[in-house]
C-alpha positions in Angstrom: 45.8 121.9 68.8 46.1 123.6 72.2 45.6 127.4 72.0 48.7 128.1 74.0 50.9 126.4 71.4 49.4 128.6 68.7 49.9 131.8 70.7 53.5 130.9 71.6 54.3 130.2 68.0 52.8 133.5 66.9 54.8 135.4 69.5 58.0 133.6 68.5 57.3 134.4 64.8 56.8 138.2 65.5 60.0 138.3 67.6 61.9 136.5 64.9 60.7 138.9 62.2 61.7 141.9 64.4 65.1 140.5 65.0 65.7 139.7 61.3 64.6 143.3 60.4 67.0 144.8 62.8 69.9 143.2 60.9 71.2 145.4 58.2 72.2 143.5 55.0 75.8 143.7 54.2 77.4 146.4 56.3 75.9 145.4 59.7 74.8 148.1 62.1 77.8 150.2 61.2 76.4 150.8 57.8 73.6 152.8 59.3 76.1 155.3 60.7 78.3 155.8 57.6 80.8 153.0 57.8 82.3 152.4 54.4 81.2 149.2 52.5 83.8 146.6 51.6 85.7 146.8 54.9 86.1 143.4 56.3 85.4 143.1 60.0 84.1 140.5 62.4 80.7 140.6 64.0 80.9 142.1 67.4 78.6 143.2 70.2 75.0 143.6 69.2 75.5 142.2 65.7 76.8 138.9 67.1 74.0 138.8 69.7 71.4 139.4 67.0 72.8 136.6 64.8 72.8 134.2 67.7 69.3 135.3 68.8 68.1 134.8 65.2 69.4 131.2 65.1 67.9 130.3 68.5 64.5 131.8 67.6 64.5 129.9 64.3 65.3 126.6 66.0 62.6 127.3 68.6 60.1 128.2 65.9 60.8 125.0 63.9 60.5 122.9 67.1 57.2 124.6 68.0 55.9 123.9 64.5 56.8 120.2 64.9 55.2 120.0 68.3 52.1 121.7 66.9 51.8 119.2 64.0 52.4 116.3 66.4 49.5 117.4 68.7 47.1 118.0 65.9 
């Protein structure tokens, strides 16, 4: 397995973990600043961006894992 694939996969994993930890369960980012729970609202701004970034990073991570297995 080429070393650059392993390094790239580790970097993607670290970024994916960080993005997941930035997402607050349930209330979104508004929950940090005192927004009441149980209020329905759509994802906007940074929450929507974090969700999309999480999906993209997860797909890239899985693709890198398949590439790594194929080259081994």
